[in-house]
C-alpha positions as CSV (number, residue, x, y, z in Angstrom):
1,M,2.2,6.8,-78.6
2,D,2.3,10.3,-77.1
3,L,0.7,10.1,-73.6
4,E,-0.3,13.8,-73.8
5,T,-2.5,13.0,-76.8
6,V,-4.0,10.1,-74.9
7,R,-4.6,12.3,-71.9
8,T,-6.3,14.8,-74.1
9,F,-8.5,12.2,-75.8
10,V,-9.7,11.0,-72.4
11,A,-10.4,14.6,-71.3
12,V,-12.6,15.2,-74.4
13,A,-14.4,11.9,-73.9
14,D,-15.2,12.7,-70.3
15,A,-16.2,16.4,-71.1
16,G,-18.1,15.7,-74.3
17,Q,-16.8,18.9,-75.8
18,F,-13.4,20.1,-77.1
19,Q,-13.9,23.5,-75.4
20,E,-14.5,22.1,-71.9
21,A,-11.6,19.7,-72.3
22,A,-9.4,22.6,-73.2
23,A,-10.4,24.5,-70.1
24,E,-9.8,21.5,-67.9
25,L,-6.3,20.9,-69.5
26,G,-5.4,24.6,-69.4
27,I,-4.7,24.7,-73.2
28,T,-6.5,26.2,-76.2
29,Q,-9.3,24.5,-78.1
30,Q,-7.1,24.5,-81.1
31,A,-4.3,22.6,-79.2
32,V,-6.9,20.0,-78.2
33,S,-8.0,19.6,-81.8
34,K,-4.4,19.1,-82.9
35,R,-3.6,16.6,-80.3
36,V,-6.8,14.5,-81.0
37,A,-6.0,14.7,-84.8
38,A,-2.4,13.5,-84.1
39,L,-3.7,10.6,-82.1
40,E,-6.2,9.7,-84.8
41,R,-3.3,9.7,-87.4
42,T,-1.3,7.4,-85.1
43,L,-4.1,4.9,-84.7
44,G,-5.5,5.3,-88.2
45,V,-9.1,5.7,-87.0
46,R,-11.6,8.4,-86.2
47,L,-12.1,8.7,-82.4
48,F,-15.0,11.3,-82.3
49,T,-18.1,12.1,-84.2
50,R,-19.7,15.5,-84.2
51,T,-23.1,15.7,-82.4
52,P,-25.5,18.6,-81.8
53,R,-24.3,18.9,-78.2
54,G,-20.6,18.6,-79.0
55,S,-18.5,15.5,-79.7
56,G,-19.3,11.9,-79.1
57,L,-17.1,8.8,-79.2
58,S,-17.0,6.9,-82.5
59,I,-17.2,3.1,-82.3
60,D,-13.4,3.0,-82.4
61,G,-13.2,5.7,-79.8
62,Q,-15.4,3.6,-77.5
63,A,-13.2,0.6,-78.0
64,F,-10.1,2.6,-77.3
65,L,-11.3,4.5,-74.2
66,P,-10.8,1.8,-71.5
67,H,-7.3,1.1,-72.9
68,A,-6.5,4.8,-72.9
69,R,-7.5,5.0,-69.3
70,E,-5.3,2.0,-68.4
71,L,-2.3,3.6,-70.3
72,L,-2.6,6.7,-68.1
73,R,-2.9,4.6,-64.9
74,V,0.2,2.6,-65.9
75,A,2.1,5.8,-66.7
76,E,1.3,7.3,-63.3
77,R,2.3,4.1,-61.5
78,A,5.6,4.1,-63.4
79,A,6.3,7.7,-62.5
80,T,5.3,7.2,-58.9
81,S,7.7,4.2,-58.6
82,V,10.7,6.4,-59.1
83,R,9.5,9.7,-57.7
84,A,11.7,11.0,-54.9
85,G,10.7,9.4,-51.6
86,R,8.3,6.8,-53.2
87,R,10.8,4.1,-54.1
88,P,12.8,2.2,-51.4
89,L,16.2,3.5,-50.3
90,R,18.7,1.0,-51.6
91,V,21.8,0.6,-49.4
92,D,24.8,-1.7,-49.8
93,V,26.0,-3.3,-46.5
94,I,28.7,-5.6,-48.0
95,A,27.7,-8.7,-45.9
96,S,24.8,-9.8,-43.8
97,R,26.6,-10.3,-40.5
98,G,28.8,-7.1,-40.5
99,A,28.6,-3.9,-38.6
100,A,26.9,-2.1,-41.5
101,T,23.9,-4.5,-41.3
102,G,23.6,-3.7,-37.6
103,L,23.6,0.0,-38.4
104,M,20.8,-0.4,-41.0
105,R,18.7,-2.6,-38.7
106,A,18.9,0.2,-36.1
107,F,17.9,2.7,-38.7
108,H,14.9,0.6,-39.7
109,R,13.8,0.3,-36.1
110,A,14.0,4.1,-35.7
111,H,12.3,4.8,-39.1
112,P,10.0,2.0,-39.9
113,E,8.1,4.2,-42.3
114,I,11.0,4.3,-44.7
115,D,11.1,1.5,-47.2
116,L,14.5,-0.2,-47.6
117,D,16.2,-2.4,-50.1
118,V,19.4,-3.9,-48.7
119,V,22.0,-5.2,-51.1
120,M,25.4,-6.8,-50.7
121,L,28.3,-5.8,-53.1
122,L,31.7,-7.3,-52.3
123,D,33.9,-5.1,-54.5
124,I,34.4,-1.4,-53.8
125,E,34.7,-0.6,-57.5
126,A,31.3,-2.2,-58.2
127,A,29.8,-0.3,-55.2
128,V,31.1,3.1,-56.4
129,A,29.9,2.4,-59.9
130,A,26.5,1.5,-58.6
131,V,26.3,4.6,-56.5
132,R,27.3,6.8,-59.5
133,S,24.8,5.1,-61.8
134,G,21.9,5.4,-59.3
135,T,21.5,1.6,-59.0
136,I,22.0,2.0,-55.2
137,D,21.7,5.1,-53.1
138,A,24.5,4.5,-50.6
139,S,27.2,2.0,-49.6
140,F,29.2,1.3,-46.5
141,R,33.0,1.2,-47.1
142,A,36.3,1.9,-45.5
143,V,37.7,4.7,-47.7
144,A,39.8,5.6,-49.4
145,A,42.4,2.9,-50.0
146,P,45.8,4.2,-51.0
147,G,46.1,5.4,-54.6
148,R,42.3,5.1,-55.2
149,P,40.6,8.4,-54.4
150,L,36.9,8.6,-54.7
151,P,35.4,10.3,-57.8
152,E,34.6,14.0,-57.2
153,D,30.8,13.3,-57.5
154,I,30.9,10.8,-54.6
155,A,30.6,12.1,-51.0
156,A,31.7,10.1,-48.0
157,V,31.5,10.5,-44.2
158,R,33.0,8.3,-41.5
159,V,30.2,6.9,-39.4
160,L,31.6,4.1,-37.2
161,D,34.9,3.0,-35.8
162,E,34.6,-0.7,-35.1
163,P,37.1,-2.1,-32.6
164,L,38.8,-5.4,-33.6
165,Q,38.9,-8.2,-31.1
166,L,41.0,-11.3,-31.0
167,L,39.0,-14.6,-31.4
168,T,40.6,-17.7,-30.1
169,G,39.7,-21.3,-29.3
170,P,39.9,-22.7,-25.7
171,G,43.4,-24.2,-26.3
172,H,45.1,-21.0,-27.6
173,A,47.9,-19.5,-25.5
174,L,46.0,-16.3,-25.1
175,A,42.6,-17.8,-24.4
176,S,42.6,-16.9,-20.7
177,A,43.7,-13.3,-21.2
178,R,41.3,-10.5,-20.2
179,S,42.8,-8.3,-22.8
180,V,45.9,-8.4,-25.1
181,T,48.2,-5.6,-26.3
182,M,49.2,-5.3,-30.0
183,E,52.8,-6.0,-28.9
184,R,51.8,-9.2,-27.3
185,L,50.3,-10.5,-30.6
186,T,53.7,-10.4,-32.3
187,G,54.6,-14.0,-33.3
188,H,51.1,-15.4,-33.0
189,R,49.5,-16.7,-36.2
190,I,46.3,-14.8,-37.1
191,W,44.3,-16.6,-39.8
192,M,42.0,-14.6,-42.0
193,P,41.0,-16.4,-45.1
194,G,39.0,-14.3,-47.6
195,I,41.1,-11.1,-47.5
196,V,40.8,-10.0,-51.2
197,P,44.0,-8.3,-52.6
198,G,43.2,-4.8,-53.7
199,S,40.1,-4.5,-51.4
200,E,39.8,-1.8,-48.8
201,W,40.0,-4.4,-46.0
202,G,43.0,-5.9,-47.7
203,A,44.7,-2.5,-47.6
204,Y,43.7,-2.1,-44.0
205,Y,45.3,-5.4,-42.9
206,D,48.4,-4.8,-45.0
207,D,48.9,-1.6,-43.0
208,L,48.1,-3.3,-39.7
209,V,50.8,-5.9,-40.4
210,A,53.3,-3.3,-41.4
211,A,52.6,-1.1,-38.4
212,F,52.9,-3.8,-35.7
213,G,54.8,-6.6,-37.2
214,L,51.9,-9.1,-37.1
215,T,51.6,-12.4,-38.9
216,I,48.3,-12.5,-40.7
217,E,47.7,-15.5,-43.0
218,A,45.1,-15.4,-45.7
219,T,45.9,-18.9,-47.0
220,G,43.3,-21.5,-48.0
221,P,39.8,-21.3,-49.4
222,N,37.2,-19.1,-47.7
223,F,34.4,-21.4,-46.7
224,G,32.6,-18.7,-44.7
225,S,32.3,-17.8,-41.1
226,D,31.1,-21.2,-39.8
227,A,34.2,-23.0,-41.2
228,L,36.4,-20.2,-39.8
229,L,34.9,-20.7,-36.3
230,D,35.2,-24.5,-36.5
231,T,38.9,-24.2,-37.4
232,I,39.7,-21.6,-34.7
233,A,38.0,-23.7,-32.1
234,D,39.9,-26.8,-33.0
235,T,43.4,-25.3,-33.7
236,P,45.3,-23.9,-30.7
237,A,47.9,-22.3,-32.9
238,L,45.5,-20.1,-34.8
239,A,43.5,-17.0,-33.8
240,T,41.6,-14.4,-35.9
241,F,40.4,-10.8,-35.7
242,M,36.7,-10.2,-35.4
243,G,34.9,-6.9,-35.6
244,G,33.3,-5.9,-32.3
245,R,30.0,-5.5,-34.0
246,T,30.1,-8.6,-36.2
247,R,27.2,-10.8,-35.3
248,L,28.2,-14.4,-35.2
249,V,26.7,-17.4,-33.3
250,W,28.7,-20.6,-32.6
251,P,28.0,-23.9,-30.8
252,A,28.5,-23.8,-27.1
253,G,31.0,-26.6,-27.3
254,H,33.4,-24.5,-29.4
255,G,34.5,-22.6,-26.2
256,L,35.6,-19.6,-28.3
257,R,37.0,-16.5,-26.6
258,L,36.6,-12.9,-27.7
259,I,39.5,-10.8,-26.2
260,P,39.7,-7.0,-26.4
261,V,42.9,-5.7,-28.1
262,T,44.6,-2.6,-26.5
263,D,47.6,-0.3,-26.7
264,P,46.4,0.7,-29.3
265,T,43.0,-0.7,-30.2
266,P,42.8,-1.2,-34.0
267,V,39.5,0.0,-35.2
268,Y,38.0,-0.6,-38.6
269,P,36.6,2.7,-40.0
270,H,33.2,2.4,-41.7
271,A,32.1,5.2,-44.0
272,L,28.9,5.9,-45.9
273,L,29.2,6.8,-49.6
274,W,26.6,8.5,-51.7
275,H,26.3,10.5,-54.9
276,R,26.3,14.3,-54.2
277,D,23.3,14.8,-56.5
278,N,21.1,12.0,-55.1
279,P,17.7,13.5,-54.3
280,H,16.2,10.7,-52.3
281,P,14.9,12.4,-49.1
282,A,15.5,9.2,-47.0
283,L,19.2,9.5,-47.7
284,A,19.4,12.7,-45.7
285,T,17.4,11.0,-42.9
286,L,19.9,8.0,-42.9
287,R,22.9,10.4,-42.7
288,A,21.4,12.3,-39.8
289,H,20.5,9.1,-38.0
290,L,24.1,7.7,-38.4
291,T,25.6,11.0,-37.3
292,A,23.5,11.0,-34.1
293,A,23.9,7.3,-33.4
294,T,27.7,7.3,-33.6
295,A,28.4,10.8,-32.1
296,G,30.9,11.0,-29.4
297,Q,33.1,8.1,-30.4
298,D,36.4,8.3,-28.5
299,T,39.4,7.9,-30.8
300,A,42.0,8.1,-28.1
301,G,44.1,4.9,-27.9
302,T,42.9,3.6,-31.3
303,W,44.7,2.9,-34.5
304,T,43.7,3.3,-38.2
305,P,45.7,3.6,-41.4
306,D,46.8,7.1,-42.3
307,W,44.8,7.0,-45.6
308,V,41.4,6.7,-43.8
309,I,39.2,9.8,-44.2
310,P,39.1,11.9,-41.0
311,R,36.0,11.9,-38.7
């Protein structure tokens, strides 16, 4: 059913005359007559009867009128739901406890008037596909992994360098250190279950191992952060890397230690990805907020892989 013919029918019903309806709609009276006739053919009924004063609704027209008004209301609600700036901004943060979630929480505090939908997509290919299709508006990623350049229609900007820290249990050999150099980590077992081969963080840690001769083990099932913390707390031979902005809470009895890593400090580079043609006005607001919030980061004494996009 053509909504323009329905809109014309409602205008004639309200005006009581084809000529007045035409003036209201900004079209000719002949066009109004053609639209009403087309709607009557679609429905198989007469909607109006001629009266001395103009046109009146037939019985069928009276029955159809409230439904026609509802059709127009539903159509307007549907259009409003996707109109630029009316629907929530959908952003992928990968995981609930990571740095990207913290960035989005700060954005929400700064701009509570902007509706947000936060989603979590593990795989970068799925995230890029969702950005390209419009399923999401933006995604936080470390880009671009070697051999996998971003499509030309995807833009990216590096928004945060997150320092890695060493997390140990109370019995670890480095537990009492105030800081630890990368060289000093050589020979220690760093356990990081859940590193997915082919992921951007998998590429990051592969390069970290190659650059500094570290021993990073990704063996065993990934039971989540709580199980990781339990194991690190109870196993003096193991340590793990933890992002400085990762939000984790552990029992006081675990006695875990977070130790800064220096000379150099490995930083995990978070970037925001979006489609170059995305018109959502809140996307520009998010980008401006991230630029202001992370301005002035000092990259001296830090390390990232050489494939990471520049700041």
